[in-house]
C-alpha positions in Angstrom: 100.9 58.5 79.5 98.6 60.3 77.1 99.5 63.6 75.4 98.7 66.8 77.4 95.5 68.2 76.5 93.4 71.1 78.1 90.0 71.7 79.4 88.6 75.3 80.1 92.0 76.7 80.6 93.4 73.8 82.6 96.2 71.8 81.2 95.4 68.3 81.8 97.0 64.8 81.4 94.5 62.0 80.7 94.9 58.5 81.6 96.1 56.0 78.9 92.6 54.6 78.4 89.1 55.2 79.8 87.1 52.2 80.7 83.3 52.5 80.6 80.7 49.9 81.1 76.9 50.2 80.6 77.0 54.0 80.7 73.5 55.5 79.8 72.2 59.1 79.5 68.9 59.9 81.1 66.5 62.8 81.0 65.6 64.8 84.0 62.6 62.6 84.6 65.0 59.5 84.6 64.1 58.2 80.9 67.2 56.8 79.2 67.8 58.5 75.9 71.2 57.2 74.9 73.3 54.1 75.6 74.2 51.9 77.2 77.9 52.2 76.1 80.7 50.0 77.0 84.3 50.0 76.0 87.9 51.2 76.3 88.3 54.7 75.0 91.3 57.1 74.8 89.6 60.3 75.7 86.6 62.2 77.0 85.8 63.3 73.4 85.6 59.7 72.4 83.1 59.0 75.2 80.9 61.8 73.9 81.2 60.5 70.3 80.3 57.1 71.4 76.9 58.4 72.9 76.3 60.5 69.7 76.7 57.2 67.7 74.1 55.4 69.6 71.8 58.2 70.7 68.5 59.0 69.1 67.5 62.6 68.3 67.6 64.2 71.7 64.7 66.3 72.7 65.0 70.0 73.0 63.7 72.7 75.2 61.9 75.7 74.0 65.0 77.8 74.0 66.8 75.2 71.9 68.8 73.7 74.9 69.7 70.1 74.6 69.3 67.3 77.1 72.5 66.2 78.5 73.4 63.8 81.3 70.5 64.0 83.9 69.1 67.4 83.1 68.6 70.1 80.7 71.6 72.5 80.3 72.2 75.6 78.2 72.8 75.5 74.5 76.3 75.5 73.1 77.8 78.9 74.1 81.0 80.7 72.8 81.9 81.5 69.4 83.6 83.9 67.0 82.2 85.7 64.1 83.9 87.5 61.2 82.4 90.3 59.2 83.9 92.0 56.2 83.4 95.6 55.1 81.7 96.5 52.0 84.9 97.2 50.2 86.6 94.0 51.6 89.5 96.0 52.9 88.6 95.6 56.5 87.1 92.9 58.7 85.7 92.8 62.2 86.0 89.7 64.4 84.1 89.0 67.7 85.6 86.6 70.1 82.9 85.8 72.7 83.0 82.9 75.1 85.5 80.4 76.4 88.6 79.9 74.4 88.8 76.3 73.0 85.8 74.0 72.5 84.8 71.3 75.0 83.1 67.9 74.2 79.7 69.5 73.8 81.0 72.1 71.3 81.0 75.1 73.6 83.6 77.7 73.3 85.6 79.4 70.4 87.1 76.8 68.0 90.7 78.2 67.9 91.6 76.1 64.8 88.7 77.7 62.9 89.7 81.2 64.2 93.2 80.7 63.0 92.2 79.5 59.6 89.9 82.5 59.2 92.5 85.2 60.3 95.1 83.6 58.2 92.9 83.8 55.1 92.0 87.5 55.5 93.5 89.7 52.9 92.6 93.1 54.5 94.3 96.3 55.6 92.4 96.7 58.8 91.3 94.0 61.2 89.5 94.8 64.5 89.0 92.1 67.1 86.5 92.4 69.8 87.0 90.2 72.9 84.7 89.2 75.8 86.0 85.9 77.3 86.9 84.3 80.6 89.8 82.5 79.0 90.1 78.7 78.5 92.6 76.5 76.7 96.0 78.3 77.1 97.6 76.8 74.1 94.5 77.6 72.0 94.8 81.2 73.2 98.5 81.3 72.2 97.6 80.0 68.8 95.0 82.7 68.4 97.4 85.3 69.6 100.2 84.3 67.1 97.6 84.3 64.3 96.8 88.0 65.0 100.5 88.7 65.1 101.1 87.1 61.7 98.5 89.3 60.0 99.9 91.9 57.7 96.9 94.1 58.4 96.8 96.8 61.2 95.3 94.7 64.1 93.3 96.5 66.8 91.9 94.7 69.7 89.2 96.0 72.0 88.2 94.4 75.1 84.4 94.7 75.2 83.8 93.1 78.6 86.5 90.8 79.9 89.7 89.3 78.7 90.8 86.9 81.5 93.5 84.1 81.5 94.0 82.9 77.9 91.7 85.5 76.5 94.4 88.1 77.7 96.9 86.3 75.2 94.6 87.3 72.4 94.4 90.8 73.6 98.2 90.9 73.4 98.2 89.9 69.8 97.0 93.1 68.4 99.1 96.1 67.3 96.9 98.2 69.7 94.8 97.2 72.7 91.8 99.4 73.7 89.9 98.7 76.9 86.1 99.3 76.7 84.7 101.5 79.6 84.3 99.1 82.6 86.0 96.3 81.0 88.4 94.1 82.8 91.7 92.2 82.2 93.1 89.3 84.3 96.3 87.6 84.2 97.4 84.6 86.2 99.5 81.4 86.2 98.6 78.6 84.0 96.8 75.8 85.9 96.0 72.2 85.2 95.7 68.6 86.5 97.3 65.4 86.0 96.4 61.7 86.3 99.4 59.5 87.1 102.2 59.1 89.5 104.7 61.5 91.0 106.9 61.6 87.9 103.8 62.4 85.7 102.7 65.2 88.1 106.2 66.6 88.1 106.3 66.6 84.3 102.9 68.4 84.2 104.1 70.9 86.7 107.2 71.6 84.7 105.0 72.2 81.6 102.8 74.6 83.4 105.7 76.5 84.8 107.4 76.8 81.4 104.1 78.0 79.8 103.6 80.6 82.5 107.1 82.0 81.9 106.4 82.3 78.2 103.2 84.2 79.0 105.0 86.4 81.3 107.5 87.3 78.5 104.4 88.1 76.4 103.2 90.7 78.9 106.7 92.0 79.4 107.1 92.5 75.7 103.7 94.5 75.7 104.2 96.6 78.8 107.9 96.5 79.3 109.8 95.3 82.5 111.3 92.2 83.5 109.5 88.8 82.6 110.2 87.5 86.1 108.3 90.5 87.7 105.4 89.8 85.6 105.5 86.1 86.6 105.1 87.2 90.2 102.0 89.4 89.1 100.6 86.4 87.5 101.1 84.2 90.5 98.9 86.5 92.5 95.9 86.4 89.9 95.9 90.1 89.2 92.7 91.9 87.9 92.8 95.3 86.2 90.1 97.9 85.5 90.3 99.6 82.2 92.2 102.4 83.6 94.6 100.2 85.5 95.3 98.0 82.5 96.4 101.2 80.7 98.6 102.4 83.7 100.2 99.0 83.9 101.1 99.2 80.2 99.2 96.2 79.1 96.5 98.4 77.2 97.0 101.5 75.1 93.8 103.4 75.7 90.3 103.5 77.1 87.4 103.8 74.7 85.4 106.7 76.0 83.0 106.9 73.1 80.7 104.1 74.1 78.2 103.8 76.9 79.7 101.8 79.7 78.5 98.4 80.6 78.1 97.0 84.0 81.5 96.4 85.6 80.7 92.9 87.0 81.5 90.1 84.4 78.4 88.2 85.5 78.0 86.3 82.0 80.7 83.9 82.9 81.3 81.3 85.5 84.4 82.6 87.5 84.4 80.0 90.2 87.7 78.5 88.9 89.4 81.9 89.7 90.5 83.1 93.1 88.3 86.3 92.7 85.1 86.9 90.9 86.2 90.1 89.1 88.1 93.2 90.0 85.6 94.2 92.7 86.7 91.3 95.0 90.4 91.2 94.0 93.2 93.2 95.7 94.7 96.2 94.1 97.0 95.4 91.1 100.7 95.5 91.3 102.6 97.6 88.6 105.9 95.8 87.8 107.1 98.9 85.9 108.0 102.1 87.8 106.4 104.1 85.0 103.0 102.6 85.8 100.8 104.9 87.7 97.8 104.1 89.8 94.6 104.4 87.8 91.2 105.5 89.0 88.8 102.8 88.7 85.8 103.1 86.4 82.4 103.7 87.8 79.2 104.8 86.1 78.6 107.2 89.0 81.7 109.1 88.2 81.5 112.0 85.8 83.2 111.5 82.6 86.8 113.0 82.2 89.1 113.3 79.2 92.4 111.7 78.8 94.4 114.9 79.8 92.4 115.2 83.1 92.9 111.5 84.0 96.6 111.8 83.3 96.8 114.9 85.6 94.8 112.9 88.3 97.3 109.9 88.0 100.4 112.2 88.1 99.0 113.8 91.3 98.4 110.4 93.0 101.9 109.4 91.8 103.4 112.5 93.4 101.6 111.9 96.5 102.9 108.4 96.7 106.5 109.6 96.2 106.3 112.3 99.0 104.9 109.7 101.4 107.4 107.1 100.5 104.6 104.5 99.4 106.0 103.5 96.0 103.9 100.3 95.9 100.8 101.5 97.7 97.3 101.6 96.1 94.8 104.3 96.5 93.4 102.8 99.7 96.9 102.6 101.2 97.6 106.1 100.4 94.3 107.3 102.1 95.0 105.1 105.2 98.5 106.6 105.5 97.0 110.2 105.2 94.3 109.4 107.8 97.0 108.3 110.2 99.0 111.4 109.7 96.0 113.7 110.3 95.5 111.8 113.7 99.0 112.8 115.0 99.0 115.0 118.0 99.8 118.7 117.5 103.2 119.8 119.0 102.5 122.2 121.8 104.0 125.8 121.4 107.5 126.0 122.8 108.1 122.2 122.4 110.4 121.0 119.6 110.7 117.5 118.2 114.2 116.3 118.1 115.8 113.1 116.5 116.6 110.5 119.1 120.3 110.2 118.1 120.8 113.9 118.6 119.0 113.8 121.9 121.2 111.1 123.0 124.2 113.1 122.1 123.0 116.2 124.0 122.3 114.1 127.2 126.0 112.6 127.1 127.4 116.1 126.6 125.2 117.7 129.3 126.5 114.9 131.7 129.9 115.6 130.8 129.4 119.3 131.4 127.7 118.6 134.9 130.8 116.6 136.1 133.1 119.2 135.1 131.1 121.9 136.9 131.0 119.7 140.0 134.7 119.3 140.0 135.2 123.0 139.7 132.7 123.6 142.6 134.6 121.1 144.8 137.9 122.8 144.0 136.6 126.2 145.0 135.3 124.9 148.2 138.7 123.2 149.0 140.4 126.4 148.3 138.2 128.4 150.6 138.7 126.0 153.4 142.3 125.7 152.9 142.7 129.4 152.9 140.9 129.7 156.4 143.3 127.0 157.7 146.3 128.9 156.4 145.0 132.1 158.1 144.6 130.4 161.6 141.0 130.6 161.5 140.2 126.9 161.8 142.5 123.9 162.7 143.6 121.6 160.0 141.8 118.6 161.8 138.5 120.3 161.0 139.1 120.5 157.3 136.7 117.6 156.4 134.0 119.0 158.7 134.2 122.4 157.0 134.2 120.8 153.4 131.1 118.9 154.3 129.5 122.1 155.6 130.4 123.9 152.5 128.6 121.3 150.3 125.4 121.6 152.4 125.4 125.4 152.8 128.2 127.1 151.1 127.0 130.6 151.4 126.5 130.2 155.3 129.7 128.3 155.8 131.7 131.3 154.0 129.9 133.8 156.2 131.1 132.0 159.4 134.7 131.7 158.0 134.9 135.3 157.2 133.8 136.3 160.6 136.6 134.3 162.4 139.6 136.2 163.5 142.8 135.2 161.9 145.7 133.7 164.0 143.0 132.2 166.5 144.8 128.7 165.7 148.6 128.7 166.3 150.2 127.9 163.1 153.6 126.7 164.7 154.1 124.3 167.8 154.2 126.0 171.2 156.5 124.2 173.8 158.3 120.9 173.7 157.5 118.1 175.9 159.8 115.5 174.5 162.8 114.2 176.5 161.5 115.4 179.9 161.3 112.1 181.3 164.8 111.3 180.0 166.6 114.1 181.8 168.4 112.9 184.9 169.0 116.3 186.2 166.4 117.9 188.5 167.3 121.4 187.2 167.0 120.3 183.7 163.7 118.8 184.4 162.3 121.9 186.0 163.7 124.1 183.2 162.2 121.8 180.6 158.9 122.0 182.3 159.1 125.8 182.6 160.9 126.9 179.6 161.2 124.1 177.1 164.1 121.8 175.9 167.0 121.9 178.1 169.3 121.5 175.2 168.1 124.7 173.8 168.8 126.7 177.2 171.4 129.6 177.1 174.7 129.2 178.9 175.8 132.1 181.1 
């Protein structure tokens, strides 16, 4: 398996050999201008060099573009420049374009950049970045070169610092975001040519690389590297203010005229989102990070103290609503829902469901106790009427039922009955009549009662 190389930010494992046969480069009109080339080569770069060796001088367009493949493409893009001050005590470097050169010479040559930075003997170094990223390892090498510099290193993102370019942004002692500039961080990505074991090895390399980069962001902004890795997995875009709020940048440069907030100079099709406008709101791993107000040329300029006050207010609103991770859109949505809630009518009170259930249970117990007391009172009234001889005992259940239907009416009837109407003790005795054999006894018993109770004269 060949060593892992990279292409436009994608870590890539090349096959052991590239076999080509009779490969020819044509103009847009179909005229051959280079080749044919055949052979077994080790890399894509060797393929390009093979054509250079056999190609005549290629025609050029009016703008200096070279003819490549089957058409005209742009001239080599991406470079860095270094400008020294008059007293040679400070230097200014511009890193514009993709990080790492491809086979056509496009992109920033990281090895030349590192040599230049290492050779500077200055007190102040200012680095301007406008790059969509590129070779991850090249970006790390450039970041480390800035960190090794003994000078004060101040990095400014002029337009975009995405992917590997964000590593370079982390290499300075300070990081300033230009107005309407953007920062993007994501997981390292790449491809592999080989079997499952080769792909697993490449995946392991990518994962370890992403973990290391997450540590770089955590070192700059604070927080746990694992949480920053989660943010990277989501491919997170930051506006200038959001980058400051997240702790990745130190300030926003308000002194310069803002540029367009859409990074249209770069091909962003390799990313999930083509800039901050189309991306979800960023997540802030650190609790201290606050929601920042996005840049907009239409918004009046504010100073840092006003911006800090605005962000503090938004943070307070988030805390009061219990929306610790919500962005501005989420806060506004919640406020809108709250405003649509129905007003509670006068005389109506809201009560917690648990408390309501407790009150219901208590009321049920009280109602049962009251019913028991009412039943006992009615029984007492009926039993008292029986004891006074107003109604017979056999009619007790009837009067209890009547009391349940109309207690007041039943009481009035009972009160109107005379006492003693119903005998309280038995009158006469009929037992033993048929058993008496004496006619007198039978007559006596029928007339006067039990013959055994008659008086003896």
